C-alpha angles and dihedrals in degrees: 000000000000135000132208137186131203130169126219147085121319138164115237131180149101119304133180137053131305088264094051121024128172134180114225144157123225138181142084092293091057093045093051091048091054091048091049091049089056088055090064087080092049097048096032095229137107142224101038126183139181132244091257089061094041091055090060095052121097117266093249093055108119105232126148137185105258097201133046090232130029116264126250114233126196113266096021123101094205130053117256123224109240126200138189136185117278112237110221 
């Protein structure tokens, strides 16, 4: 089981009919988070998070780039930098 974090805008709410209602979140931020979560199996590390989340963390937060090059994710033309927590 892997976990991933991404920061950005999303739309969240209830969708469906009165007979079947579900709460969900949609948007590019959500899609990227799901793609990053699937990378936990590829890189063998969890949690993973994106640069947008890393920028909001305090300076003393131990995060490191887990790959030499950013990772390609489905639906994005450019690779995305991926980070994980440094184990000390």
